[in-house]
C-alpha positions, 0 to 999 in steps of 0.5 A, spaced: 492 451 478 499 448 480 499 441 484 501 445 490 494 448 490 491 442 491 495 440 497 492 441 504 495 447 508 496 448 516 499 454 519 498 459 526 494 464 523 495 469 529 501 474 530 507 471 533 508 472 541 503 471 547 496 473 547 489 471 550 487 467 544 491 464 538 488 460 532 491 454 528 488 454 521 487 448 516 485 449 509 484 443 504 479 438 501 476 432 506 478 435 513 472 432 517 476 426 519 482 431 521 477 435 525 474 428 529 482 426 530 483 433 533 477 434 537 474 427 538 467 428 535 463 430 529 463 438 528 457 441 526 458 446 520 459 453 522 458 452 529 463 453 535 464 447 539 468 448 546 472 442 548 479 439 548 484 438 543 487 431 543 494 429 542 496 422 539 494 419 546 488 422 547 490 427 552 488 434 552 493 439 549 489 445 551 481 446 551 478 451 546 473 453 540 473 448 534 470 451 528 469 447 521 467 451 515 465 446 509 467 447 502 465 452 498 462 456 504 469 458 507 474 464 506 478 459 502 473 456 498 475 449 501 474 446 507 477 450 513 478 448 520 480 453 525 482 451 532 482 457 537 486 456 543 490 460 548 495 464 545 502 461 548 507 460 542 508 453 545 501 451 545 500 453 538 506 450 536 504 443 539 497 444 536 500 445 529 505 439 530 499 435 532 495 437 526 501 435 521 502 428 525 495 426 525 494 427 518 501 423 517 499 417 521 492 416 518 491 414 511 484 416 510 486 423 512 489 428 507 497 430 507 498 436 510 504 441 509 505 448 512 502 454 509 507 459 505 506 466 506 499 469 504 497 462 501 490 462 505 488 468 501 491 465 495 487 459 495 481 464 496 483 468 490 484 461 486 477 459 488 473 465 486 472 467 493 476 474 492 479 477 486 486 480 486 485 487 488 480 484 494 486 479 496 491 485 496 486 489 500 486 484 505 494 485 506 493 493 506 487 492 511 492 489 516 498 493 514 494 500 515 497 505 519 491 510 519 484 510 520 483 513 513 487 507 510 483 502 514 477 505 511 479 505 504 482 498 504 475 496 507 472 499 501 477 495 496 476 489 500 468 489 499 469 490 492 468 498 491 475 498 487 473 492 483 466 494 481 469 500 478 474 496 474 468 492 472 464 498 469 470 500 465 471 493 462 464 492 461 464 499 457 470 497 453 467 490 451 461 493 448 466 498 444 470 492 442 464 488 440 462 494 435 469 495 432 470 487 431 463 487 428 465 492 423 471 488 421 467 482 420 462 485 416 465 490 412 461 489 406 455 492 410 459 499 409 456 501 416 460 508 418 461 505 424 465 511 427 458 516 426 453 511 427 455 507 433 458 514 436 465 510 437 468 517 439 463 519 444 463 512 447 471 512 447 471 519 450 466 517 456 470 511 458 476 515 458 473 520 463 471 515 467 478 512 467 481 518 469 476 519 475 478 512 477 485 514 477 484 520 481 481 516 487 486 510 486 492 515 487 489 518 493 488 511 495 495 509 494 497 515 498 493 513 504 497 506 503 504 508 502 504 515 505 509 521 503 516 521 505 518 528 507 526 530 509 528 535 513 534 538 510 539 544 512 545 546 516 546 544 523 542 548 528 537 550 523 531 547 527 530 541 524 529 536 530 525 542 533 520 541 527 520 534 527 518 534 535 513 539 533 510 535 528 510 529 531 508 532 538 513 528 542 520 529 544 523 524 539 530 528 537 535 531 542 535 539 541 541 543 544 544 549 541 550 545 540 550 544 532 551 537 529 547 534 535 543 529 530 548 525 527 544 520 523 537 519 520 531 520 525 524 517 522 517 518 525 510 517 521 505 522 523 498 523 520 495 529 517 488 528 515 489 521 515 495 521 510 501 518 513 507 522 512 514 519 514 518 525 516 526 524 516 530 528 520 537 528 518 544 530 520 546 538 518 549 539 512 556 542 511 562 541 507 567 542 513 565 536 517 569 536 523 569 528 524 568 521 521 561 520 524 559 527 522 561 526 515 557 519 515 551 522 517 551 528 512 552 522 506 546 519 509 542 526 509 544 526 502 542 519 500 535 521 504 534 527 500 535 523 494 529 518 496 525 523 498 518 525 496 518 532 498 524 536 501 523 541 507 529 546 506 530 549 513 533 556 513 535 560 520 532 567 520 536 569 526 542 568 521 539 571 515 544 577 515 550 572 516 554 572 509 557 565 510 551 562 512 547 565 506 553 563 501 553 555 504 545 555 504 545 557 496 551 552 495 546 547 498 540 549 495 544 548 488 545 540 490 538 539 493 535 542 486 538 537 483 533 532 486 527 530 483 523 531 489 519 538 490 523 543 495 519 547 500 523 553 503 522 554 511 524 560 514 525 557 522 525 560 529 520 566 527 519 567 535 526 569 535 526 574 529 519 577 529 522 583 525 525 579 520 521 579 513 524 573 510 530 568 510 536 567 506 534 570 499 532 563 495 528 562 489 522 558 490 516 558 495 518 560 502 514 559 509 516 562 515 514 558 522 516 557 529 517 550 532 517 553 539 510 557 538 507 553 533 506 559 528 506 557 521 505 549 523 498 549 520 500 552 514 506 547 513 501 541 514 496 544 509 502 545 504 504 538 505 498 535 503 498 539 497 505 537 495 502 530 497 497 531 492 491 530 497 484 532 495 479 533 501 473 529 501 476 522 500 470 518 503 469 514 496 477 513 496 479 506 495 486 503 497 490 502 491 498 499 489 503 502 485 501 496 480 494 498 480 496 505 478 501 503 472 495 498 469 491 504 469 496 509 466 497 504 461 490 503 459 489 510 459 495 510 454 492 505 449 485 509 450 489 515 448 492 512 442 485 509 440 482 516 440 487 518 436 485 513 431 478 514 432 479 521 430 482 520 423 477 520 417 479 513 414 481 510 421 484 503 421 479 499 425 484 493 426 489 498 429 483 501 433 481 494 435 488 492 438 488 498 442 482 497 445 484 490 447 490 492 450 487 497 454 482 492 456 487 487 458 491 492 462 484 493 466 484 485 467 490 485 470 488 489 476 483 484 478 487 478 476 483 476 470 489 476 466 495 474 471 502 470 471 504 466 476 510 470 478 505 476 479 501 472 484 508 469 487 510 476 488 503 479 491 502 473 496 509 472 498 509 479 502 503 476 506 504 474 513 504 466 514 497 464 516 493 469 512 
């Protein structure tokens, strides 16, 4: 731990703005004297005490609840003092200033400083109250945008993800012990690979890792969502589709082409999976003014950043040769993007006899934003594009770094498996691949972590958490 980790910290723990209740939180060692200075009395452990919060002259700043949690039975593992007052920003700033003042004026009190973002949860991690995956789940639970994401983050916070990683690490430890023992006692001439069932053990670890990776990918999808961009020529029905998916009139819809000049973004839920739908300006080469050219440039930028692209084709113009030619030209450029492309033949209600839109390679769905025909099929297909699998009750929230660590661990295990299949296996190389796979898993829970990684993770938290 760095020296700053031993300094008592204080912050407003509730969100900025007005509210019925606001909390000022203090964490550190030896906070009993500070609690007496602020409340004028001794506080019992883990009991709520109602009364005044006192300024330096003994006058009440506010009245509320004071709670004292002595070390180690607290969120951070240190002494924690929480002052629950009325949620006005001025009141909370006065209490915050009073905490700093009281500590500075009394030599028997610890010197306080304002907390940095995420520092309370960082203390909980450093003091062994949470592992790193659980600490990240705190922020994910706060930021959850859907019920499914909140439940998955709750499972990760309760330790479900960490437990899965722990089981994998324990299995690797046993396998590493057997390999290391064989390296240490070569004179025993033990056929390690056969008698210790190394290949079978390794295959079982790989299978278990793949199962964890699958659930982690589901959890990452719940956390991050999928960015879906609506693309197509002007008046192809992009804004109408956005409104239909969102169930609200978010974008202006008129028969006049080029109404949308900039990106319109809305997050919707499909079976708890957040989809960030982006409506873009209509794509065409002969833009009539500078504003439209800028809008089209932003459309192409959004397409480049998309996880999936919905390319809309107007069924009512399917017989227009110039329209079809422009669509094919746009398709060539969209095809250069890395995201999968789904072709949507729109305005089905206006062209019921149409058998298809513009002839275009790839998957097509016909729909009508006005009548709703085809929307359920589109929602189901979007979930498939996202990689979502039904029945995700056991999914736990995961982050991109977790997925990278799992992928790296699997790669090392795959190399170890290749070595184990060799008749004259180089056990020292096998042992090294197992060690690297083990270290990758340890990075998820924080068994092996660098200070810069901790700074990156906790720096994204809100102040007071």
